[in-house]
MARKOLLO-690487 format. One record per atom (N, C-alpha, C, O): residue number from 1; x, y, z; atom name. Coordinates in Angstrom, 3 decimals, decimal comma. Example, Ala and Ser with C-alpha at 12.3 -4.5 7.8 and 13.67 -1.06 7.14 Angstrom:
REM MARKOLLO-690487
<site i="1" u="13,190" v="-5,690" w="7,800" at="N"/>
<site i="1" u="12,300" v="-4,500" w="7,800" at="CA"/>
<site i="1" u="13,200" v="-3,300" w="7,800" at="C"/>
<site i="1" u="14,236" v="-3,319" w="8,465" at="O"/>
<site i="2" u="12,850" v="-2,250" w="7,080" at="N"/>
<site i="2" u="13,670" v="-1,060" w="7,140" at="CA"/>
<site i="2" u="12,900" v="0,030" w="7,870" at="C"/>
<site i="2" u="13,409" v="1,138" w="8,039" at="O"/>
This chain:
REM MARKOLLO-690487
<site i="1" u="-15,347" v="-18,746" w="13,206" at="N"/>
<site i="1" u="-14,912" v="-17,992" w="14,360" at="CA"/>
<site i="1" u="-15,942" v="-16,909" w="14,663" at="C"/>
<site i="1" u="-16,368" v="-16,182" w="13,765" at="O"/>
<site i="2" u="-16,324" v="-16,807" w="15,874" at="N"/>
<site i="2" u="-17,315" v="-15,819" w="16,306" at="CA"/>
<site i="2" u="-16,591" v="-14,541" w="16,716" at="C"/>
<site i="2" u="-15,591" v="-14,580" w="17,432" at="O"/>
<site i="3" u="-17,109" v="-13,415" w="16,251" at="N"/>
<site i="3" u="-16,572" v="-12,108" w="16,641" at="CA"/>
<site i="3" u="-17,689" v="-11,289" w="17,264" at="C"/>
<site i="3" u="-18,872" v="-11,598" w="17,121" at="O"/>
<site i="4" u="-17,278" v="-10,238" w="17,959" at="N"/>
<site i="4" u="-18,257" v="-9,344" w="18,584" at="CA"/>
<site i="4" u="-18,049" v="-7,951" w="17,998" at="C"/>
<site i="4" u="-16,944" v="-7,410" w="18,024" at="O"/>
<site i="5" u="-19,121" v="-7,388" w="17,474" at="N"/>
<site i="5" u="-19,093" v="-6,025" w="16,935" at="CA"/>
<site i="5" u="-20,320" v="-5,295" w="17,442" at="C"/>
<site i="5" u="-21,446" v="-5,769" w="17,290" at="O"/>
<site i="6" u="-20,099" v="-4,146" w="18,041" at="N"/>
<site i="6" u="-21,203" v="-3,331" w="18,574" at="CA"/>
<site i="6" u="-22,110" v="-4,130" w="19,496" at="C"/>
<site i="6" u="-23,328" v="-3,952" w="19,486" at="O"/>
<site i="7" u="-21,511" v="-5,016" w="20,297" at="N"/>
<site i="7" u="-22,272" v="-5,775" w="21,283" at="CA"/>
<site i="7" u="-23,072" v="-6,937" w="20,716" at="C"/>
<site i="7" u="-23,895" v="-7,520" w="21,421" at="O"/>
<site i="8" u="-22,840" v="-7,288" w="19,438" at="N"/>
<site i="8" u="-23,564" v="-8,400" w="18,823" at="CA"/>
<site i="8" u="-22,569" v="-9,443" w="18,343" at="C"/>
<site i="8" u="-21,433" v="-9,127" w="17,991" at="O"/>
<site i="9" u="-23,018" v="-10,698" w="18,336" at="N"/>
<site i="9" u="-22,181" v="-11,795" w="17,872" at="CA"/>
<site i="9" u="-22,329" v="-11,959" w="16,367" at="C"/>
<site i="9" u="-23,425" v="-11,844" w="15,818" at="O"/>
<site i="10" u="-21,189" v="-12,233" w="15,700" at="N"/>
<site i="10" u="-21,194" v="-12,459" w="14,259" at="CA"/>
<site i="10" u="-20,362" v="-13,696" w="13,950" at="C"/>
<site i="10" u="-19,325" v="-13,939" w="14,568" at="O"/>
<site i="11" u="-20,835" v="-14,467" w="12,985" at="N"/>
<site i="11" u="-20,088" v="-15,618" w="12,492" at="CA"/>
<site i="11" u="-20,184" v="-15,604" w="10,976" at="C"/>
<site i="11" u="-21,274" v="-15,548" w="10,408" at="O"/>
<site i="12" u="-19,023" v="-15,655" w="10,330" at="N"/>
<site i="12" u="-18,950" v="-15,594" w="8,859" at="CA"/>
<site i="12" u="-19,668" v="-14,362" w="8,318" at="C"/>
<site i="12" u="-20,295" v="-14,418" w="7,260" at="O"/>
<site i="13" u="-19,577" v="-13,260" w="9,040" at="N"/>
<site i="13" u="-20,177" v="-12,001" w="8,593" at="CA"/>
<site i="13" u="-21,669" v="-11,885" w="8,851" at="C"/>
<site i="13" u="-22,268" v="-10,857" w="8,535" at="O"/>
<site i="14" u="-22,275" v="-12,908" w="9,413" at="N"/>
<site i="14" u="-23,718" v="-12,908" w="9,670" at="CA"/>
<site i="14" u="-23,974" v="-12,775" w="11,166" at="C"/>
<site i="14" u="-23,338" v="-13,447" w="11,978" at="O"/>
<site i="15" u="-24,910" v="-11,904" w="11,520" at="N"/>
<site i="15" u="-25,265" v="-11,757" w="12,932" at="CA"/>
<site i="15" u="-25,908" v="-13,046" w="13,421" at="C"/>
<site i="15" u="-26,685" v="-13,684" w="12,711" at="O"/>
<site i="16" u="-25,566" v="-13,413" w="14,651" at="N"/>
<site i="16" u="-26,155" v="-14,626" w="15,225" at="CA"/>
<site i="16" u="-26,770" v="-14,291" w="16,581" at="C"/>
<site i="16" u="-26,269" v="-13,419" w="17,290" at="O"/>
<site i="17" u="-27,842" v="-14,971" w="16,942" at="N"/>
<site i="17" u="-28,489" v="-14,688" w="18,222" at="CA"/>
<site i="17" u="-27,642" v="-15,187" w="19,392" at="C"/>
<site i="17" u="-26,819" v="-16,090" w="19,239" at="O"/>
<site i="18" u="-27,858" v="-14,584" w="20,561" at="N"/>
<site i="18" u="-27,173" v="-15,021" w="21,785" at="CA"/>
<site i="18" u="-27,700" v="-16,393" w="22,167" at="C"/>
<site i="18" u="-28,909" v="-16,618" w="22,230" at="O"/>
<site i="19" u="-26,764" v="-17,311" w="22,424" at="N"/>
<site i="19" u="-27,141" v="-18,674" w="22,835" at="CA"/>
<site i="19" u="-26,400" v="-18,985" w="24,134" at="C"/>
<site i="19" u="-25,172" v="-19,064" w="24,145" at="O"/>
<site i="20" u="-27,125" v="-19,156" w="25,199" at="N"/>
<site i="20" u="-26,512" v="-19,496" w="26,480" at="CA"/>
<site i="20" u="-25,818" v="-20,847" w="26,362" at="C"/>
<site i="20" u="-26,414" v="-21,819" w="25,896" at="O"/>
<site i="21" u="-24,547" v="-20,907" w="26,790" at="N"/>
<site i="21" u="-23,780" v="-22,140" w="26,729" at="CA"/>
<site i="21" u="-23,048" v="-22,345" w="25,404" at="C"/>
<site i="21" u="-22,346" v="-23,345" w="25,249" at="O"/>
<site i="22" u="-23,190" v="-21,428" w="24,445" at="N"/>
<site i="22" u="-22,505" v="-21,558" w="23,158" at="CA"/>
<site i="22" u="-21,008" v="-21,311" w="23,393" at="C"/>
<site i="22" u="-20,604" v="-20,211" w="23,769" at="O"/>
<site i="23" u="-20,193" v="-22,348" w="23,168" at="N"/>
<site i="23" u="-18,763" v="-22,290" w="23,458" at="CA"/>
<site i="23" u="-18,056" v="-21,208" w="22,643" at="C"/>
<site i="23" u="-17,193" v="-20,507" w="23,173" at="O"/>
<site i="24" u="-18,406" v="-21,061" w="21,367" at="N"/>
<site i="24" u="-17,762" v="-20,039" w="20,534" at="CA"/>
<site i="24" u="-18,053" v="-18,632" w="21,050" at="C"/>
<site i="24" u="-17,170" v="-17,775" w="21,050" at="O"/>
<site i="25" u="-19,266" v="-18,396" w="21,483" at="N"/>
<site i="25" u="-19,624" v="-17,083" w="22,019" at="CA"/>
<site i="25" u="-18,911" v="-16,822" w="23,346" at="C"/>
<site i="25" u="-18,476" v="-15,702" w="23,613" at="O"/>
<site i="26" u="-18,797" v="-17,844" w="24,161" at="N"/>
<site i="26" u="-18,083" v="-17,715" w="25,445" at="CA"/>
<site i="26" u="-16,610" v="-17,393" w="25,182" at="C"/>
<site i="26" u="-16,032" v="-16,540" w="25,856" at="O"/>
<site i="27" u="-16,002" v="-18,073" w="24,206" at="N"/>
<site i="27" u="-14,606" v="-17,807" w="23,872" at="CA"/>
<site i="27" u="-14,431" v="-16,381" w="23,341" at="C"/>
<site i="27" u="-13,437" v="-15,725" w="23,653" at="O"/>
<site i="28" u="-15,376" v="-15,904" w="22,552" at="N"/>
<site i="28" u="-15,300" v="-14,535" w="22,039" at="CA"/>
<site i="28" u="-15,380" v="-13,531" w="23,189" at="C"/>
<site i="28" u="-14,646" v="-12,543" w="23,203" at="O"/>
<site i="29" u="-16,264" v="-13,780" w="24,146" at="N"/>
<site i="29" u="-16,376" v="-12,902" w="25,312" at="CA"/>
<site i="29" u="-15,099" v="-12,939" w="26,152" at="C"/>
<site i="29" u="-14,634" v="-11,899" w="26,620" at="O"/>
<site i="30" u="-14,528" v="-14,138" w="26,346" at="N"/>
<site i="30" u="-13,267" v="-14,261" w="27,095" at="CA"/>
<site i="30" u="-12,151" v="-13,481" w="26,419" at="C"/>
<site i="30" u="-11,365" v="-12,807" w="27,085" at="O"/>
<site i="31" u="-12,082" v="-13,572" w="25,100" at="N"/>
<site i="31" u="-11,054" v="-12,847" w="24,359" at="CA"/>
<site i="31" u="-11,206" v="-11,339" w="24,560" at="C"/>
<site i="31" u="-10,225" v="-10,641" w="24,815" at="O"/>
<site i="32" u="-12,430" v="-10,843" w="24,445" at="N"/>
<site i="32" u="-12,685" v="-9,408" w="24,629" at="CA"/>
<site i="32" u="-12,293" v="-8,982" w="26,046" at="C"/>
<site i="32" u="-11,687" v="-7,928" w="26,235" at="O"/>
<site i="33" u="-12,634" v="-9,794" w="27,025" at="N"/>
<site i="33" u="-12,315" v="-9,467" w="28,415" at="CA"/>
<site i="33" u="-10,796" v="-9,401" w="28,619" at="C"/>
<site i="33" u="-10,301" v="-8,456" w="29,234" at="O"/>
<site i="34" u="-10,062" v="-10,381" w="28,117" at="N"/>
<site i="34" u="-8,598" v="-10,397" w="28,266" at="CA"/>
<site i="34" u="-7,960" v="-9,245" w="27,496" at="C"/>
<site i="34" u="-7,034" v="-8,601" w="27,989" at="O"/>
<site i="35" u="-8,449" v="-8,991" w="26,305" at="N"/>
<site i="35" u="-7,899" v="-7,914" w="25,483" at="CA"/>
<site i="35" u="-8,147" v="-6,554" w="26,137" at="C"/>
<site i="35" u="-7,266" v="-5,695" w="26,136" at="O"/>
<site i="36" u="-9,325" v="-6,361" w="26,686" at="N"/>
<site i="36" u="-9,651" v="-5,110" w="27,376" at="CA"/>
<site i="36" u="-8,744" v="-4,913" w="28,582" at="C"/>
<site i="36" u="-8,254" v="-3,809" w="28,817" at="O"/>
<site i="37" u="-8,517" v="-5,979" w="29,348" at="N"/>
<site i="37" u="-7,632" v="-5,883" w="30,512" at="CA"/>
<site i="37" u="-6,210" v="-5,553" w="30,074" at="C"/>
<site i="37" u="-5,540" v="-4,740" w="30,711" at="O"/>
<site i="38" u="-5,747" v="-6,167" w="29,003" at="N"/>
<site i="38" u="-4,393" v="-5,907" w="28,509" at="CA"/>
<site i="38" u="-4,262" v="-4,465" w="28,031" at="C"/>
<site i="38" u="-3,222" v="-3,839" w="28,238" at="O"/>
<site i="39" u="-5,288" v="-3,936" w="27,403" at="N"/>
<site i="39" u="-5,243" v="-2,545" w="26,948" at="CA"/>
<site i="39" u="-5,192" v="-1,577" w="28,117" at="C"/>
<site i="39" u="-4,540" v="-0,535" w="28,039" at="O"/>
<site i="40" u="-5,878" v="-1,917" w="29,200" at="N"/>
<site i="40" u="-5,859" v="-1,049" w="30,381" at="CA"/>
<site i="40" u="-4,485" v="-1,064" w="31,044" at="C"/>
<site i="40" u="-4,029" v="-0,036" w="31,543" at="O"/>
<site i="41" u="-3,820" v="-2,221" w="31,054" at="N"/>
<site i="41" u="-2,510" v="-2,357" w="31,689" at="CA"/>
<site i="41" u="-1,381" v="-1,893" w="30,785" at="C"/>
<site i="41" u="-0,335" v="-1,468" w="31,275" at="O"/>
<site i="42" u="-1,568" v="-1,966" w="29,511" at="N"/>
<site i="42" u="-0,527" v="-1,625" w="28,542" at="CA"/>
<site i="42" u="-0,221" v="-2,834" w="27,681" at="C"/>
<site i="42" u="0,268" v="-3,848" w="28,178" at="O"/>
<site i="43" u="-0,500" v="-2,736" w="26,427" at="N"/>
<site i="43" u="-0,336" v="-3,843" w="25,497" at="CA"/>
<site i="43" u="0,862" v="-3,563" w="24,603" at="C"/>
<site i="43" u="0,914" v="-2,523" w="23,947" at="O"/>
<site i="44" u="1,832" v="-4,485" w="24,569" at="N"/>
<site i="44" u="3,005" v="-4,299" w="23,726" at="CA"/>
<site i="44" u="2,624" v="-4,553" w="22,270" at="C"/>
<site i="44" u="1,994" v="-5,559" w="21,945" at="O"/>
<site i="45" u="3,015" v="-3,631" w="21,408" at="N"/>
<site i="45" u="2,757" v="-3,767" w="19,980" at="CA"/>
<site i="45" u="4,025" v="-4,214" w="19,272" at="C"/>
<site i="45" u="5,133" v="-3,912" w="19,715" at="O"/>
<site i="46" u="3,861" v="-4,924" w="18,186" at="N"/>
<site i="46" u="4,980" v="-5,380" w="17,366" at="CA"/>
<site i="46" u="4,700" v="-4,957" w="15,924" at="C"/>
<site i="46" u="4,221" v="-5,753" w="15,116" at="O"/>
<site i="47" u="5,005" v="-3,692" w="15,609" at="N"/>
<site i="47" u="4,639" v="-3,187" w="14,280" at="CA"/>
<site i="47" u="5,471" v="-3,814" w="13,162" at="C"/>
<site i="47" u="6,652" v="-4,117" w="13,337" at="O"/>
<site i="48" u="4,837" v="-3,994" w="12,034" at="N"/>
<site i="48" u="5,537" v="-4,430" w="10,828" at="CA"/>
<site i="48" u="6,159" v="-3,190" w="10,188" at="C"/>
<site i="48" u="5,588" v="-2,101" w="10,243" at="O"/>
<site i="49" u="7,305" v="-3,361" w="9,595" at="N"/>
<site i="49" u="7,930" v="-2,241" w="8,900" at="CA"/>
<site i="49" u="8,099" v="-2,598" w="7,435" at="C"/>
<site i="49" u="8,350" v="-3,749" w="7,076" at="O"/>
<site i="50" u="7,958" v="-1,598" w="6,618" at="N"/>
<site i="50" u="8,137" v="-1,766" w="5,187" at="CA"/>
<site i="50" u="8,819" v="-0,517" w="4,663" at="C"/>
<site i="50" u="8,359" v="0,600" w="4,901" at="O"/>
<site i="51" u="9,902" v="-0,707" w="3,961" at="N"/>
<site i="51" u="10,611" v="0,419" w="3,387" at="CA"/>
<site i="51" u="10,257" v="0,502" w="1,912" at="C"/>
<site i="51" u="10,393" v="-0,472" w="1,172" at="O"/>
<site i="52" u="9,809" v="1,655" w="1,503" at="N"/>
<site i="52" u="9,485" v="1,886" w="0,105" at="CA"/>
<site i="52" u="10,331" v="3,062" w="-0,367" at="C"/>
<site i="52" u="10,344" v="4,123" w="0,258" at="O"/>
<site i="53" u="11,027" v="2,863" w="-1,465" at="N"/>
<site i="53" u="11,874" v="3,901" w="-2,043" at="CA"/>
<site i="53" u="11,124" v="4,505" w="-3,219" at="C"/>
<site i="53" u="10,628" v="3,785" w="-4,086" at="O"/>
<site i="54" u="11,043" v="5,830" w="-3,244" at="N"/>
<site i="54" u="10,386" v="6,518" w="-4,352" at="CA"/>
<site i="54" u="11,456" v="7,110" w="-5,262" at="C"/>
<site i="54" u="12,321" v="7,864" w="-4,817" at="O"/>
<site i="55" u="11,385" v="6,759" w="-6,530" at="N"/>
<site i="55" u="12,294" v="7,289" w="-7,532" at="CA"/>
<site i="55" u="11,573" v="8,388" w="-8,295" at="C"/>
<site i="55" u="10,461" v="8,190" w="-8,784" at="O"/>
<site i="56" u="12,219" v="9,559" w="-8,395" at="N"/>
<site i="56" u="11,637" v="10,682" w="-9,120" at="CA"/>
<site i="56" u="12,703" v="11,276" w="-10,034" at="C"/>
<site i="56" u="13,887" v="11,287" w="-9,700" at="O"/>
<site i="57" u="12,274" v="11,759" w="-11,170" at="N"/>
<site i="57" u="13,176" v="12,485" w="-12,058" at="CA"/>
<site i="57" u="12,331" v="13,406" w="-12,917" at="C"/>
<site i="57" u="11,103" v="13,320" w="-12,924" at="O"/>
<site i="58" u="12,995" v="14,276" w="-13,631" at="N"/>
<site i="58" u="12,296" v="15,185" w="-14,531" at="CA"/>
<site i="58" u="13,258" v="15,645" w="-15,623" at="C"/>
<site i="58" u="14,478" v="15,568" w="-15,477" at="O"/>
<site i="59" u="12,682" v="16,120" w="-16,704" at="N"/>
<site i="59" u="13,473" v="16,675" w="-17,805" at="CA"/>
<site i="59" u="12,596" v="17,685" w="-18,531" at="C"/>
<site i="59" u="11,382" v="17,727" w="-18,333" at="O"/>
<site i="60" u="13,222" v="18,495" w="-19,371" at="N"/>
<site i="60" u="12,485" v="19,507" w="-20,124" at="CA"/>
<site i="60" u="12,139" v="18,996" w="-21,513" at="C"/>
<site i="60" u="12,971" v="18,400" w="-22,197" at="O"/>
<site i="61" u="10,909" v="19,236" w="-21,914" at="N"/>
<site i="61" u="10,457" v="18,943" w="-23,269" at="CA"/>
<site i="61" u="11,061" v="19,991" w="-24,215" at="C"/>
<site i="61" u="11,619" v="20,993" w="-23,766" at="O"/>
<site i="62" u="10,946" v="19,754" w="-25,500" at="N"/>
<site i="62" u="11,426" v="20,718" w="-26,489" at="CA"/>
<site i="62" u="10,724" v="22,066" w="-26,345" at="C"/>
<site i="62" u="11,298" v="23,106" w="-26,668" at="O"/>
<site i="63" u="9,486" v="22,045" w="-25,861" at="N"/>
<site i="63" u="8,721" v="23,284" w="-25,703" at="CA"/>
<site i="63" u="9,064" v="24,013" w="-24,401" at="C"/>
<site i="63" u="8,591" v="25,125" w="-24,166" at="O"/>
<site i="64" u="9,883" v="23,386" w="-23,562" at="N"/>
<site i="64" u="10,293" v="24,019" w="-22,311" at="CA"/>
<site i="64" u="9,542" v="23,531" w="-21,080" at="C"/>
<site i="64" u="9,946" v="23,839" w="-19,959" at="O"/>
<site i="65" u="8,464" v="22,779" w="-21,259" at="N"/>
<site i="65" u="7,695" v="22,253" w="-20,126" at="CA"/>
<site i="65" u="8,485" v="21,168" w="-19,404" at="C"/>
<site i="65" u="9,173" v="20,361" w="-20,029" at="O"/>
<site i="66" u="8,374" v="21,161" w="-18,068" at="N"/>
<site i="66" u="8,981" v="20,089" w="-17,285" at="CA"/>
<site i="66" u="8,109" v="18,848" w="-17,355" at="C"/>
<site i="66" u="6,885" v="18,933" w="-17,252" at="O"/>
<site i="67" u="8,738" v="17,704" w="-17,528" at="N"/>
<site i="67" u="8,036" v="16,424" w="-17,522" at="CA"/>
<site i="67" u="8,581" v="15,634" w="-16,340" at="C"/>
<site i="67" u="9,790" v="15,428" w="-16,225" at="O"/>
<site i="68" u="7,690" v="15,198" w="-15,471" at="N"/>
<site i="68" u="8,069" v="14,479" w="-14,263" at="CA"/>
<site i="68" u="7,719" v="13,002" w="-14,400" at="C"/>
<site i="68" u="6,726" v="12,641" w="-15,033" at="O"/>
<site i="69" u="8,543" v="12,160" w="-13,802" at="N"/>
<site i="69" u="8,213" v="10,746" w="-13,711" at="CA"/>
<site i="69" u="8,538" v="10,277" w="-12,300" at="C"/>
<site i="69" u="9,457" v="10,776" w="-11,651" at="O"/>
<site i="70" u="7,748" v="9,297" w="-11,843" at="N"/>
<site i="70" u="7,879" v="8,818" w="-10,465" at="CA"/>
<site i="70" u="7,349" v="7,400" w="-10,378" at="C"/>
<site i="70" u="6,363" v="7,048" w="-11,025" at="O"/>
<site i="71" u="8,021" v="6,588" w="-9,564" at="N"/>
<site i="71" u="7,539" v="5,245" w="-9,246" at="CA"/>
<site i="71" u="8,219" v="4,790" w="-7,962" at="C"/>
<site i="71" u="9,183" v="5,409" w="-7,512" at="O"/>
<site i="72" u="7,721" v="3,716" w="-7,378" at="N"/>
<site i="72" u="8,243" v="3,228" w="-6,104" at="CA"/>
<site i="72" u="8,665" v="1,778" w="-6,206" at="C"/>
<site i="72" u="8,198" v="1,031" w="-7,065" at="O"/>
<site i="73" u="9,570" v="1,393" w="-5,297" at="N"/>
<site i="73" u="10,046" v="0,021" w="-5,223" at="CA"/>
<site i="73" u="10,471" v="-0,246" w="-3,786" at="C"/>
<site i="73" u="10,699" v="0,688" w="-3,018" at="O"/>
<site i="74" u="10,577" v="-1,505" w="-3,426" at="N"/>
<site i="74" u="11,078" v="-1,869" w="-2,107" at="CA"/>
<site i="74" u="12,605" v="-1,931" w="-2,102" at="C"/>
<site i="74" u="13,216" v="-2,020" w="-1,037" at="O"/>
<site i="75" u="13,223" v="-1,884" w="-3,275" at="N"/>
<site i="75" u="14,666" v="-2,007" w="-3,408" at="CA"/>
<site i="75" u="15,258" v="-0,665" w="-3,821" at="C"/>
<site i="75" u="14,850" v="-0,092" w="-4,832" at="O"/>
<site i="76" u="16,210" v="-0,162" w="-3,052" at="N"/>
<site i="76" u="16,777" v="1,158" w="-3,343" at="CA"/>
<site i="76" u="17,642" v="1,177" w="-4,602" at="C"/>
<site i="76" u="17,972" v="2,255" w="-5,094" at="O"/>
<site i="77" u="18,014" v="0,019" w="-5,133" at="N"/>
<site i="77" u="18,802" v="-0,052" w="-6,353" at="CA"/>
<site i="77" u="17,942" v="-0,325" w="-7,585" at="C"/>
<site i="77" u="18,475" v="-0,605" w="-8,659" at="O"/>
<site i="78" u="16,646" v="-0,249" w="-7,447" at="N"/>
<site i="78" u="15,711" v="-0,656" w="-8,498" at="CA"/>
<site i="78" u="15,243" v="0,524" w="-9,348" at="C"/>
<site i="78" u="14,043" v="0,698" w="-9,557" at="O"/>
<site i="79" u="16,181" v="1,335" w="-9,838" at="N"/>
<site i="79" u="15,823" v="2,507" w="-10,646" at="CA"/>
<site i="79" u="15,108" v="2,094" w="-11,933" at="C"/>
<site i="79" u="14,437" v="2,916" w="-12,558" at="O"/>
<site i="80" u="15,245" v="0,839" w="-12,328" at="N"/>
<site i="80" u="14,598" v="0,385" w="-13,559" at="CA"/>
<site i="80" u="13,070" v="0,400" w="-13,475" at="C"/>
<site i="80" u="12,395" v="0,184" w="-14,482" at="O"/>
<site i="81" u="12,514" v="0,655" w="-12,273" at="N"/>
<site i="81" u="11,051" v="0,795" w="-12,192" at="CA"/>
<site i="81" u="10,590" v="1,994" w="-13,010" at="C"/>
<site i="81" u="9,420" v="2,083" w="-13,382" at="O"/>
<site i="82" u="11,507" v="2,917" w="-13,291" at="N"/>
<site i="82" u="11,155" v="4,089" w="-14,105" at="CA"/>
<site i="82" u="11,274" v="3,799" w="-15,600" at="C"/>
<site i="82" u="10,819" v="4,600" w="-16,417" at="O"/>
<site i="83" u="11,876" v="2,668" w="-15,971" at="N"/>
<site i="83" u="12,034" v="2,309" w="-17,373" at="CA"/>
<site i="83" u="10,712" v="1,813" w="-17,948" at="C"/>
<site i="83" u="9,890" v="1,228" w="-17,242" at="O"/>
<site i="84" u="10,527" v="2,056" w="-19,231" at="N"/>
<site i="84" u="9,319" v="1,595" w="-19,914" at="CA"/>
<site i="84" u="8,127" v="2,509" w="-19,755" at="C"/>
<site i="84" u="7,010" v="2,135" w="-20,111" at="O"/>
<site i="85" u="8,341" v="3,699" w="-19,229" at="N"/>
<site i="85" u="7,250" v="4,665" w="-19,059" at="CA"/>
<site i="85" u="7,070" v="5,463" w="-20,349" at="C"/>
<site i="85" u="8,049" v="5,845" w="-20,991" at="O"/>
<site i="86" u="5,843" v="5,706" w="-20,717" at="N"/>
<site i="86" u="5,528" v="6,583" w="-21,839" at="CA"/>
<site i="86" u="4,998" v="7,875" w="-21,238" at="C"/>
<site i="86" u="4,023" v="7,877" w="-20,486" at="O"/>
<site i="87" u="5,654" v="8,967" w="-21,581" at="N"/>
<site i="87" u="5,338" v="10,270" w="-20,990" at="CA"/>
<site i="87" u="4,921" v="11,236" w="-22,085" at="C"/>
<site i="87" u="5,555" v="11,308" w="-23,137" at="O"/>
<site i="88" u="3,858" v="11,974" w="-21,832" at="N"/>
<site i="88" u="3,384" v="12,960" w="-22,794" at="CA"/>
<site i="88" u="3,546" v="14,344" w="-22,198" at="C"/>
<site i="88" u="3,270" v="14,568" w="-21,020" at="O"/>
<site i="89" u="3,992" v="15,256" w="-23,019" at="N"/>
<site i="89" u="4,147" v="16,640" w="-22,579" at="CA"/>
<site i="89" u="2,774" v="17,299" w="-22,508" at="C"/>
<site i="89" u="1,836" v="16,889" w="-23,192" at="O"/>
<site i="90" u="2,674" v="18,322" w="-21,672" at="N"/>
<site i="90" u="1,413" v="19,054" w="-21,534" at="CA"/>
<site i="90" u="1,038" v="19,762" w="-22,838" at="C"/>
<site i="90" u="-0,139" v="20,030" w="-23,076" at="O"/>
<site i="91" u="2,025" v="20,066" w="-23,681" at="N"/>
<site i="91" u="1,735" v="20,727" w="-24,960" at="CA"/>
<site i="91" u="1,075" v="19,775" w="-25,947" at="C"/>
<site i="91" u="0,562" v="20,208" w="-26,979" at="O"/>
<site i="92" u="1,085" v="18,491" w="-25,640" at="N"/>
<site i="92" u="0,456" v="17,423" w="-26,427" at="CA"/>
<site i="92" u="1,077" v="17,253" w="-27,810" at="C"/>
<site i="92" u="0,475" v="16,639" w="-28,692" at="O"/>
<site i="93" u="2,270" v="17,791" w="-28,000" at="N"/>
<site i="93" u="2,954" v="17,638" w="-29,282" at="CA"/>
<site i="93" u="4,037" v="16,574" w="-29,222" at="C"/>
<site i="93" u="4,415" v="16,006" w="-30,247" at="O"/>
<site i="94" u="4,537" v="16,304" w="-28,014" at="N"/>
<site i="94" u="5,687" v="15,415" w="-27,896" at="CA"/>
<site i="94" u="5,405" v="14,288" w="-26,894" at="C"/>
<site i="94" u="4,742" v="14,466" w="-25,872" at="O"/>
<site i="95" u="5,947" v="13,124" w="-27,248" at="N"/>
<site i="95" u="5,818" v="11,951" w="-26,388" at="CA"/>
<site i="95" u="7,200" v="11,334" w="-26,231" at="C"/>
<site i="95" u="7,995" v="11,317" w="-27,171" at="O"/>
<site i="96" u="7,480" v="10,827" w="-25,027" at="N"/>
<site i="96" u="8,789" v="10,284" w="-24,719" at="CA"/>
<site i="96" u="8,643" v="8,912" w="-24,075" at="C"/>
<site i="96" u="7,593" v="8,579" w="-23,525" at="O"/>
<site i="97" u="9,706" v="8,122" w="-24,152" at="N"/>
<site i="97" u="9,709" v="6,812" w="-23,514" at="CA"/>
<site i="97" u="11,020" v="6,658" w="-22,756" at="C"/>
<site i="97" u="12,085" v="7,029" w="-23,248" at="O"/>
<site i="98" u="10,925" v="6,096" w="-21,533" at="N"/>
<site i="98" u="12,119" v="5,833" w="-20,739" at="CA"/>
<site i="98" u="12,567" v="4,400" w="-20,964" at="C"/>
<site i="98" u="11,750" v="3,516" w="-21,220" at="O"/>
<site i="99" u="13,886" v="4,173" w="-20,865" at="N"/>
<site i="99" u="14,445" v="2,842" w="-21,048" at="CA"/>
<site i="99" u="15,790" v="2,772" w="-20,327" at="C"/>
<site i="99" u="16,362" v="3,795" w="-19,951" at="O"/>
<site i="100" u="16,276" v="1,561" w="-20,143" at="N"/>
<site i="100" u="17,579" v="1,354" w="-19,502" at="CA"/>
<site i="100" u="18,614" v="1,050" w="-20,586" at="C"/>
<site i="100" u="18,356" v="0,306" w="-21,532" at="O"/>
<site i="101" u="19,788" v="1,649" w="-20,415" at="N"/>
<site i="101" u="20,902" v="1,369" w="-21,323" at="CA"/>
<site i="101" u="22,186" v="1,374" w="-20,505" at="C"/>
<site i="101" u="22,532" v="2,378" w="-19,881" at="O"/>
<site i="102" u="22,882" v="0,258" w="-20,511" at="N"/>
<site i="102" u="24,129" v="0,105" w="-19,747" at="CA"/>
<site i="102" u="23,951" v="0,498" w="-18,283" at="C"/>
<site i="102" u="24,830" v="1,128" w="-17,695" at="O"/>
<site i="103" u="22,827" v="0,132" w="-17,703" at="N"/>
<site i="103" u="22,564" v="0,399" w="-16,291" at="CA"/>
<site i="103" u="22,126" v="1,821" w="-15,988" at="C"/>
<site i="103" u="21,963" v="2,191" w="-14,825" at="O"/>
<site i="104" u="21,935" v="2,622" w="-17,035" at="N"/>
<site i="104" u="21,510" v="4,013" w="-16,845" at="CA"/>
<site i="104" u="20,086" v="4,208" w="-17,359" at="C"/>
<site i="104" u="19,686" v="3,615" w="-18,361" at="O"/>
<site i="105" u="19,338" v="5,041" w="-16,661" at="N"/>
<site i="105" u="17,987" v="5,382" w="-17,100" at="CA"/>
<site i="105" u="18,089" v="6,432" w="-18,194" at="C"/>
<site i="105" u="18,743" v="7,460" w="-18,020" at="O"/>
<site i="106" u="17,444" v="6,169" w="-19,315" at="N"/>
<site i="106" u="17,498" v="7,059" w="-20,477" at="CA"/>
<site i="106" u="16,078" v="7,445" w="-20,873" at="C"/>
<site i="106" u="15,115" v="6,782" w="-20,489" at="O"/>
<site i="107" u="15,957" v="8,529" w="-21,648" at="N"/>
<site i="107" u="14,675" v="8,944" w="-22,189" at="CA"/>
<site i="107" u="14,897" v="9,422" w="-23,618" at="C"/>
<site i="107" u="15,904" v="10,062" w="-23,922" at="O"/>
<site i="108" u="13,942" v="9,102" w="-24,493" at="N"/>
<site i="108" u="14,040" v="9,601" w="-25,860" at="CA"/>
<site i="108" u="12,651" v="9,873" w="-26,396" at="C"/>
<site i="108" u="11,653" v="9,319" w="-25,935" at="O"/>
<site i="109" u="12,624" v="10,753" w="-27,394" at="N"/>
<site i="109" u="11,359" v="11,115" w="-28,042" at="CA"/>
<site i="109" u="10,897" v="9,937" w="-28,881" at="C"/>
<site i="109" u="11,698" v="9,287" w="-29,552" at="O"/>
<site i="110" u="9,608" v="9,669" w="-28,839" at="N"/>
<site i="110" u="9,045" v="8,597" w="-29,670" at="CA"/>
<site i="110" u="8,358" v="9,241" w="-30,867" at="C"/>
<site i="110" u="7,925" v="10,391" w="-30,799" at="O"/>
<site i="111" u="8,264" v="8,507" w="-31,941" at="N"/>
<site i="111" u="7,626" v="9,076" w="-33,162" at="CA"/>
<site i="111" u="6,162" v="9,362" w="-32,964" at="C"/>
<site i="111" u="5,496" v="9,835" w="-33,885" at="O"/>
């Protein structure tokens, strides 16, 4: 497929010379002309939508520092994305791991 970038023809990422009568180049020019006209008149857009849910929580370490955890999912019921995280406190003395138990997100100190 031939594309036009900065007034030059490209095919497969390689610049190609102008060739009079080249059907692919003519089609690329026709596309640009129609697209330009549509933009001047008003072009209807059909945006894609994606919902991303961010799960955040925090707890206090034994030393008093807050430890935060965060992850995202497309499913609002997918709190288990926070499970299996290994978290280290800023004091560097304590490490914790998150896990699921009976449908609840839990955290405990690891050895």
